[in-house]
N, C-alpha and C positions, 0 to 999 in steps of 0.2 A: 503493498498499499504507500510503504512515503517513497522509494525508494530507491537510492544509493544516500535515506542518510542514518546513519549509525548513530545509538544512544552518549558520543558528547557533542554534535551536532543538535538534536535532541534536550540535550542539558542547553546546551544556550541559546537554543530557542524560546526552551521554557525560556534562564536567567531573562532572556532579554524583556519578555511578556510579562514578567512578576515586577521590570522597574518602568517597566509601561505602567499597564492598569491597577503594577499593586495587588499588594495580597488581599482584601476586603475584596475588588474585584474581579479575579484570578478564576474564580468558578463559573462568573454570573458567565464571562466571558469565554470560559470550557466550555458550556452546553452552550452558550449562540453559536455556535463551532461546528460540534455536533448534530444540534439539531439542521441546520444547513446542511451538512456533511450527507444526513442524512431524503436533505426535503431533492439533494440533490441527484443519491443513488436513484432515490424511490424513483423518482423522472424521471432518468436515466434507465432502468426494469422498462418504463411503462414505456417507452419509447422503444423500447433496444424487442418489446414482445408486438409492437403495433407493425416496425416494417418487416422482425418474423408474418407475422399475420399474410398481410400484402405480396412475400412474397408468394408463398404458399398458392397463397388464392393467385393468383399470374402462375403457375406451375397445374393447378389445377387444372385453372383455362385453358390449357396449351396441349394439355392431355387431355382434357376434352375438346378440343377441335381438332384436331391430329385425327380423334378416335370418331368424331362426324362423319370426319373428314375420308375414313381407309370403309367407315359401310357405305357412304354414296360411290364410291366406284369402286367396292365388292357386285354393286347395288346394280351398277351400269354394265360390271365384268359379264351377268348375267346372258 
């Protein structure tokens, strides 16, 4: 999730956030960031799901058209 960020980098980020926001405000900021990340993940999952549904619908449409074409060709060939 954090890419190449290791423990020392996380400590530095935490220390800077502590200096900027202070010890009383830091938990609130953490909760806000957590909520934002959850909402972003939820939205991206919904978009991914919709895209997969559209791709699947297009594939079914193509298969249906191929079947209809084969049926037509078989009827004409008789």
